[in-house]
N, C-alpha and C positions, 0 to 999 in steps of 0.2 A: 670731324672736320679735318681736312687735309692741311698740311703745312702751307702757310701763306694765305689761307682763306680768311677773308674779312667778313664779319657778320655785323650789320648795323642793327642795334637793338632798339634804339629810339632816336628820334629827332624832335626838336621843339624850338620855338622861336621866342625871343625876348622882344615883345612887340614895341616897347618903348625905344629900344635902341636899334631894332632891325637886325639883331644878331641871331644866328642860328646855332644851336649846339647839336652835336652828333655824338652818340654814345654807342660803343660796340666792343667787339672782341676780335682779336687776330691770333692765329697760331703762328709761332715763330717759324720761318721757312729755312733756317740754317744758313742763309746767305749773309746775314748781319751787315746791313740793316734789312729788316723786314718792312716793306713799304705798305702804307695805308693811304690810298689815293682817294681823296674826298672831293674831287672836282664836280662830281654829280650832285653835291649838296652845298658846298661853300665856294664863294668867289675867291677866298683866301683863308688861311688858318691864322688867326691871331694868337692862339695859345693852344697847347695840347698837354695832357697829362696821361702817363702810362703807368701801369702797375701789374705785377704778376697776379694771376688768379690762383687761389688756393688757400687752404686753411692749415697747412703744415709748413714747416720750415722749407725754404726752397732748395737747400742742398748746395753743392758746389758748382753745379752747371745747369742753368745760369744762377748766378748769385744776385744779380741786379739787372734792371732794364732802364734805359734812358731813351730820350727822344730828341730829334732835331727836326725843325719845320722848314720847308722850302715851298713857298706858294701854297698849293693845296695838298701837298704831300707831307705826311708825317712818317718819318723814318724811325723805326724802333730798333735800338741797339741792345743786344744781350751781352752780358759779361760773365766770365767765370774766373775762378781763382787758379793761380799758378803759384808754386812755391819757389819760383826762380828769382824772386825779389832779393834785394840786398839784405844780408844778415838773416836770411830765412823768413823775412816778412813777405806775406803773400801780396802779389800784384794782381790786378784784374787785366784779363786779355779777352779778345773777342771770342764769343761762344758760337758754336755751330749747332746749337740745340734746334731741333725742328719739331718739337712736340709741346712746348710750354705755351699755355694759353695766357694771353695778355689782354687786360681791359684797357680801353682808351676813352678819353673824353676830349673833344675838340670844339672850339668855338671860333666863329668868324662871321663876316657878312654873308647873308644868304645869296646863293647863286641866282642871278636874274635871267630868266628865259627871255629871249628876243622873240617878238611876235612878227611873223613875216606875212 
């Protein structure tokens, strides 16, 4: 997978509430944030969860990933450690990693197709 590639692994619907969930992966693109555009599936994103893929400690770059949602876009932010913090305490700064695989789960109302 190339940096920035989004792979949708599964979608499903909660029929009672009419909500759709989308599960997939994205490889960080180094731009920070790495965008996941879900307008092909969801009318909006109500919530999203991201986490680094892997079975070993992540190391110093990236140390953590977070997300921010705007409409149907989930932005994935990667963070790395710097030792420039006060009294030698490490601070997190933006990472330019373009290889780490990130899993995501997003939920929201299903996109409604207009019939013309």
